[in-house]
N, C-alpha and C positions, 0 to 999 in steps of 0.2 A: 678728396681726402676721406679716408675711411673713418667713420665715427667709432669712438672707443666704446667698449662694453662697460658702461658706467652703472648699469642696473645691478649686475652681479659682483662688481668690483668697485673699490673706492676710486674716485677720480682725483688723481694727484694734482696739486696746484702748480700752474706754470708749465705743464708738460704738453697740453693740447691747446691749439688755437682754434677760435671759432671761424666759420666760413661766412660770417656776416659782419657788418660794420654798423655802428650807431653814429649818426651825425646830427648835430643840432646847430643850425646856423644862427648867427646873431647880426643884427644891424642896429646902428644908433637910432634910426628912425622908428623901428618896430620892436626892438628888444629881441628876446629869444624866440625863435620860431618853433614849430611843432617838431618833435624828434622823429627821425626816420631811420628805420632799419632796412638795410639792403644787402645784397650779395657782396662779399669781400671783393675789393678792387682797389687799385691805386686811386688816389683822389687828387684833384687839382688844387693848387695853392696859388693865390695871387702873388705875382713877383714883388709887390710892395708890402707883402705881409711882414710885420715888424719882427717876427721871430727869425726871418731870414737875414735881417739886417742888424738887429740888436739882441738877438737871442732871448726875447721876451716870450716865454712859453709857460703853459700850465697844463699839467696832466694829472688827473686824479682818477685812478682805476676803480670802478665799482665792482665789488666782489659779489658773486652769485654762486649758489650751490644748490644741489638737488637733495631734497629731504628723503627720508626712508619711504614716504608714501608717494615719491616721484613728483613732488611739486617743486617749483623753482622758488627759492627764497633769496632775498638780497641781504647782505651782511651790513647792518647799521647804515642804511642809505642817508639818514639825517646827519650822521657824523661825517659821512663822505662829503655832503654838500657844505657843511660848516668848514671843513678843511679846505675845500675848493674855494669858497668865498674868502676865507682868510688869505689864501695865496693870491687870489685875484686882486684883493685890496692892496696887498703889498706890491703888486706888479702894475697897478693902475689899470687893470682890466675890468670889464663889467662884471658885476656880481649878479647872482641869481636870487630872486625873492623866494624865501622858504615859505611853504604853505603850512 
């Protein structure tokens, strides 16, 4: 995938996809594990995953953008986590502890 010229032109939202994926695993015994960023790929899902059987799912997309000085900034990450926790509570999914 050819990278867009985002230094000299604005990067439109929702037009380009990343070639990486962020995954954060969770277990009842250990809670949330360390986040990992890897090359984009298909990922495996356990056949007993409740989202396959009962459609219990949660997605909250973190927004990031590049500043004029070419640094990456996140758009209101604390609000993103609050929204995700509110959705998780409603779905009886584990919540993340906000620091």
